[in-house]
C-alpha positions as CSV (number, residue, x, y, z in Angstrom):
1,X,-199.3,108.0,-36.7
2,X,-199.5,104.6,-38.4
3,X,-200.9,104.5,-41.8
4,X,-203.7,101.9,-40.7
5,X,-205.1,104.4,-38.1
6,X,-205.0,107.3,-40.2
7,X,-207.1,105.3,-42.9
8,X,-209.6,104.2,-40.3
9,X,-210.0,107.7,-39.2
10,X,-210.5,109.0,-42.6
11,X,-212.9,106.3,-43.8
12,X,-215.7,108.6,-43.2
13,X,-213.9,111.4,-45.1
14,X,-213.9,109.4,-48.5
15,X,-211.0,107.0,-48.6
16,X,-212.1,106.0,-52.1
17,X,-214.0,108.8,-54.4
18,X,-213.7,107.1,-57.7
19,X,-214.0,103.3,-58.6
20,X,-214.7,101.8,-62.0
21,X,-215.6,104.5,-64.2
22,X,-215.7,107.9,-62.2
23,X,-213.5,110.8,-62.8
24,X,-211.2,111.2,-60.0
25,X,-209.7,109.0,-57.4
26,X,-208.3,109.8,-53.9
27,X,-206.7,106.9,-51.9
28,X,-205.7,107.0,-48.2
29,X,-202.1,108.1,-47.6
30,X,-199.5,105.4,-48.1
31,X,-201.5,103.2,-50.3
32,X,-201.6,102.9,-53.9
33,X,-204.1,102.1,-56.9
34,X,-203.5,99.0,-58.9
35,X,-205.6,97.6,-61.8
36,X,-207.6,94.1,-61.4
37,X,-209.6,92.5,-64.2
38,X,-210.4,96.0,-65.8
39,X,-211.2,97.6,-62.3
40,X,-209.2,100.0,-60.2
41,X,-208.9,98.6,-56.7
42,X,-207.1,100.0,-53.6
43,X,-204.1,97.8,-52.6
44,X,-204.5,98.9,-48.9
45,X,-208.4,98.6,-49.1
46,X,-208.4,96.4,-45.7
47,X,-206.8,99.2,-43.8
48,X,-209.3,101.8,-44.7
49,X,-212.0,100.4,-42.5
50,X,-215.8,100.0,-43.3
51,X,-216.8,101.1,-46.7
52,X,-218.6,104.7,-46.6
53,X,-222.2,104.4,-47.3
54,X,-223.9,107.0,-49.7
55,X,-222.7,108.1,-53.0
56,X,-218.8,107.1,-52.2
57,X,-220.1,103.7,-51.3
58,X,-221.9,103.0,-54.6
59,X,-220.5,101.8,-57.8
60,X,-223.5,101.6,-59.7
61,X,-227.3,101.9,-59.9
62,X,-229.7,99.6,-61.7
63,X,-233.1,101.1,-62.1
64,X,-232.5,103.0,-58.9
65,X,-231.1,100.0,-57.0
66,X,-227.7,100.5,-55.7
67,X,-224.7,98.2,-56.1
68,X,-222.1,99.0,-53.2
69,X,-218.4,98.6,-53.2
70,X,-218.9,96.1,-50.6
71,X,-220.9,93.9,-52.9
72,X,-218.2,94.3,-55.8
73,X,-215.7,93.4,-53.2
74,X,-217.6,90.3,-52.5
75,X,-218.0,89.5,-56.3
76,X,-214.1,89.9,-56.6
77,X,-213.4,87.5,-53.7
78,X,-215.0,84.7,-56.0
79,X,-212.2,82.6,-57.4
80,X,-211.8,83.4,-61.1
81,X,-214.1,86.5,-60.7
82,X,-211.5,89.1,-61.7
83,X,-210.4,87.1,-65.1
84,X,-211.1,89.0,-68.4
85,X,-210.8,86.2,-70.6
86,X,-212.7,86.3,-74.0
87,X,-216.4,85.6,-73.3
88,X,-216.3,86.4,-69.6
89,X,-218.2,89.2,-68.1
90,X,-216.4,91.5,-65.8
91,X,-217.5,91.5,-62.1
92,X,-219.6,94.7,-62.0
93,X,-221.3,93.9,-65.3
94,X,-222.3,90.4,-64.0
95,X,-223.7,92.1,-61.0
96,X,-225.7,94.6,-63.1
97,X,-227.1,91.7,-65.2
98,X,-227.9,89.8,-62.0
99,X,-229.9,92.8,-60.6
100,X,-231.7,93.3,-64.0
101,X,-232.8,89.5,-63.9
102,X,-233.6,89.8,-60.3
103,X,-235.9,92.8,-60.9
104,X,-237.5,90.9,-63.7
105,X,-238.3,88.0,-61.4
106,X,-240.0,90.2,-58.8
107,X,-241.8,92.1,-61.5
108,X,-243.4,88.8,-62.9
109,X,-244.2,87.5,-59.4
110,X,-241.5,84.6,-59.1
111,X,-240.5,85.8,-55.5
112,X,-244.4,85.0,-54.5
113,X,-244.3,81.4,-56.3
114,X,-244.7,78.8,-53.8
115,X,-241.7,76.6,-55.3
116,X,-239.4,79.6,-55.6
117,X,-239.9,80.4,-51.8
118,X,-239.1,76.8,-50.8
119,X,-236.0,77.0,-52.8
120,X,-235.0,80.4,-51.0
121,X,-235.9,79.0,-47.8
122,X,-233.8,75.8,-48.4
123,X,-230.8,77.9,-49.5
124,X,-231.2,80.0,-46.5
125,X,-231.2,77.1,-44.2
126,X,-228.0,75.4,-46.1
127,X,-226.2,78.7,-45.7
128,X,-227.0,79.2,-41.9
129,X,-226.1,75.6,-41.3
130,X,-222.7,75.8,-43.2
131,X,-221.8,79.0,-41.4
132,X,-222.7,77.6,-38.0
133,X,-220.8,74.3,-38.8
134,X,-217.7,76.3,-39.9
135,X,-217.8,78.1,-36.7
136,X,-218.2,75.4,-34.5
137,X,-215.6,73.2,-36.0
138,X,-213.2,76.3,-36.0
139,X,-209.7,76.0,-37.5
140,X,-208.0,72.6,-37.6
141,X,-204.4,72.0,-38.3
142,X,-202.4,69.0,-38.4
143,X,-199.4,68.7,-36.4
144,X,-195.8,67.6,-37.8
145,X,-196.1,64.2,-36.1
146,X,-199.5,63.6,-37.9
147,X,-198.2,64.8,-41.2
148,X,-194.9,62.5,-41.1
149,X,-196.9,59.4,-40.1
150,X,-199.4,59.9,-43.1
151,X,-196.3,60.3,-45.4
152,X,-194.9,56.8,-44.0
153,X,-198.4,55.2,-44.2
154,X,-199.2,56.1,-47.7
155,X,-196.0,55.3,-49.5
156,X,-197.8,54.6,-52.8
157,X,-198.6,58.2,-53.0
158,X,-195.4,59.6,-52.0
159,X,-191.9,57.8,-51.2
160,X,-193.0,55.0,-53.5
161,X,-195.2,56.8,-56.0
162,X,-195.3,55.5,-59.4
163,X,-196.7,56.6,-62.9
164,X,-198.8,53.7,-64.2
165,X,-199.1,53.0,-68.0
166,X,-202.3,50.9,-68.7
167,X,-203.8,49.5,-72.0
168,X,-207.5,50.3,-71.5
169,X,-210.3,48.2,-73.1
170,X,-213.8,49.3,-72.9
171,X,-216.2,46.5,-73.5
172,X,-219.8,47.1,-74.4
173,X,-220.8,43.6,-73.1
174,X,-219.9,41.1,-70.4
175,X,-217.4,38.2,-70.9
176,X,-217.9,34.5,-70.9
177,X,-215.9,32.3,-68.5
178,X,-213.8,30.8,-71.3
179,X,-212.9,34.3,-72.5
180,X,-212.0,35.3,-69.1
181,X,-209.7,32.4,-68.9
182,X,-207.8,33.1,-72.1
183,X,-207.5,36.9,-71.1
184,X,-206.0,35.8,-67.9
185,X,-203.2,34.1,-69.8
186,X,-202.8,36.9,-72.2
187,X,-199.1,38.4,-72.2
188,X,-199.6,41.5,-74.1
189,X,-202.1,44.0,-75.6
190,X,-202.0,42.5,-79.1
191,X,-203.0,39.0,-77.4
192,X,-205.8,40.7,-75.7
193,X,-207.0,42.3,-78.7
194,X,-206.9,39.2,-80.6
195,X,-208.9,37.0,-77.9
196,X,-211.6,39.9,-77.8
197,X,-211.8,40.1,-81.6
198,X,-212.2,36.3,-82.0
199,X,-214.8,36.2,-79.3
200,X,-216.9,38.9,-81.1
201,X,-216.6,41.5,-78.3
202,X,-216.9,45.1,-79.3
203,X,-214.4,47.1,-77.5
204,X,-212.4,50.5,-77.7
205,X,-208.9,50.6,-77.0
206,X,-206.6,53.3,-75.7
207,X,-203.4,54.0,-73.7
208,X,-204.0,55.5,-70.3
209,X,-201.0,57.0,-68.2
210,X,-202.1,57.5,-64.8
211,X,-199.8,59.0,-61.6
212,X,-200.9,57.1,-58.5
213,X,-202.7,60.1,-57.0
214,X,-205.2,60.1,-59.7
215,X,-206.1,56.5,-59.2
216,X,-209.1,55.7,-57.0
217,X,-207.9,54.2,-53.6
218,X,-209.3,50.8,-54.4
219,X,-207.9,50.8,-57.9
220,X,-204.3,52.1,-56.7
221,X,-204.3,49.2,-54.2
222,X,-204.7,46.8,-56.9
223,X,-202.4,48.3,-59.4
224,X,-199.5,48.7,-56.8
225,X,-199.8,44.8,-56.6
226,X,-199.5,44.0,-60.3
227,X,-196.9,43.1,-62.5
228,X,-196.5,44.1,-66.5
229,X,-199.0,42.1,-68.3
230,X,-201.6,41.6,-65.4
231,X,-205.0,42.5,-66.2
232,X,-207.5,44.2,-64.1
233,X,-211.3,43.9,-64.7
234,X,-214.2,46.0,-63.1
235,X,-217.5,47.3,-64.0
236,X,-218.1,51.1,-65.0
237,X,-221.8,51.4,-65.2
238,X,-223.2,49.3,-67.9
239,X,-219.9,48.7,-69.4
240,X,-216.9,46.4,-68.6
241,X,-213.3,47.9,-68.5
242,X,-210.3,45.8,-68.7
243,X,-207.0,47.5,-67.9
244,X,-203.7,45.8,-68.6
245,X,-200.6,47.2,-67.1
246,X,-197.8,47.8,-69.7
247,X,-195.2,49.4,-67.4
248,X,-194.6,51.6,-64.3
249,X,-192.0,54.3,-63.6
250,X,-190.8,55.3,-60.1
251,X,-191.4,59.0,-59.5
252,X,-191.4,59.4,-55.5
253,X,-192.2,62.7,-53.8
254,X,-190.2,63.9,-50.9
255,X,-191.7,64.8,-47.8
256,X,-190.8,68.6,-48.1
257,X,-192.9,68.6,-51.5
258,X,-195.6,66.6,-50.1
259,X,-196.5,68.7,-47.2
260,X,-199.1,71.1,-48.5
261,X,-201.1,68.0,-50.0
262,X,-200.7,66.0,-46.9
263,X,-201.8,69.0,-44.8
264,X,-204.8,69.6,-46.8
265,X,-205.8,66.0,-46.8
266,X,-205.4,65.6,-42.9
267,X,-207.2,69.0,-42.3
268,X,-210.1,67.9,-44.4
269,X,-210.3,64.5,-42.4
270,X,-210.1,66.4,-39.2
271,X,-212.8,68.7,-40.2
272,X,-215.2,66.1,-41.4
273,X,-214.5,64.0,-37.9
274,X,-215.1,67.3,-35.9
275,X,-218.1,68.1,-37.8
276,X,-219.5,64.6,-37.0
277,X,-218.8,65.2,-33.3
278,X,-220.4,68.6,-33.3
279,X,-223.6,67.5,-35.2
280,X,-223.8,64.4,-32.9
281,X,-223.8,66.6,-29.8
282,X,-226.4,68.7,-31.3
283,X,-228.6,65.9,-32.1
284,X,-228.1,64.5,-28.4
285,X,-229.2,67.7,-26.9
286,X,-232.0,68.3,-29.2
287,X,-235.7,66.8,-29.1
288,X,-236.3,65.4,-32.4
289,X,-239.6,63.8,-33.6
290,X,-240.2,61.8,-36.7
291,X,-243.8,61.5,-38.2
292,X,-242.8,59.1,-40.8
293,X,-241.6,55.6,-39.2
294,X,-238.1,56.1,-38.8
295,X,-237.2,52.6,-40.2
296,X,-238.7,53.6,-43.5
297,X,-236.8,56.8,-43.6
298,X,-233.4,55.2,-42.8
299,X,-233.9,52.2,-45.2
300,X,-234.7,54.6,-48.0
301,X,-231.5,56.9,-47.1
302,X,-229.3,54.0,-46.9
303,X,-230.6,52.4,-50.2
304,X,-229.8,55.6,-52.0
305,X,-226.4,56.0,-50.3
306,X,-225.5,52.4,-51.3
307,X,-226.6,53.1,-54.9
308,X,-224.4,56.2,-55.0
309,X,-221.5,54.6,-53.4
310,X,-221.7,51.7,-55.9
311,X,-221.8,53.9,-58.8
312,X,-218.7,55.8,-57.7
313,X,-216.7,53.0,-56.9
314,X,-217.6,50.1,-59.0
315,X,-216.7,46.6,-58.0
316,X,-213.1,46.1,-58.3
317,X,-211.6,42.5,-58.8
318,X,-208.1,41.2,-58.1
319,X,-205.5,41.0,-61.1
320,X,-205.5,37.7,-62.8
321,X,-207.5,35.8,-60.6
322,X,-210.4,38.2,-61.0
323,X,-210.9,37.0,-64.7
324,X,-211.2,33.4,-63.6
325,X,-214.2,34.1,-61.1
């Protein structure tokens, strides 16, 4: 009889009788125990079927409230949860402390607070919405043809990938037109420094080495067209950033090495597109009423979205000619 079937049949007969602190352990035949982050977990746990309820399914009690093996498994599934680096609590201890604090919140009446109720309801809606969207979108995987096309269309990131070395100047104030014109003609970092100093412009200076994939798309498009000595000027919040290209080094990435990255990028784009289609179809089938003027709602949302986009991207200008404008 296969091990998996024996395990499933014995699930109700205490596949695990000891975990994280009990005195004895007995695992399903053919499986083995191994340490993970200070706990003993079953290597063949997935084959053992549902976690038995009652004493064998409980790993701790906090003021009479049980913490089950399934809850501990969920905690261990969180990335980094099993790490035992200094200053980090182990997963079971985190669950114990979480229960203590939750019990204190209930005892003090926080669960009946109107603001807390709204937060809980919003969180519930968000979780349900995300789960529904994940199910409706399903598993999306790009094909080999799509992967090859993406590789060819994004040469700056792969076949023509380069490492950019910039001299970065962060200015605390804007630049007058004459200063921009002088910077446009500058040939090196020392000359840029001299121009800024003579104009009384406060700045900080550093060397910035950036692989192509770490640059924002707009900045990469500008950088790929620059030659050594060219200057790029753009706004970063209230400050002005001046980046002078010092050198580039070719470091191409072959298609085989780029496959995981390309598949992830394409899958993310495909999921986003499918999600938009799914939500659009739900909206078409639904009966939606707005009790605030729709134009006001949309204009507010668009203004917020525009402000966020501007803050994230920042206005970029072309090398050389950007300084003259």
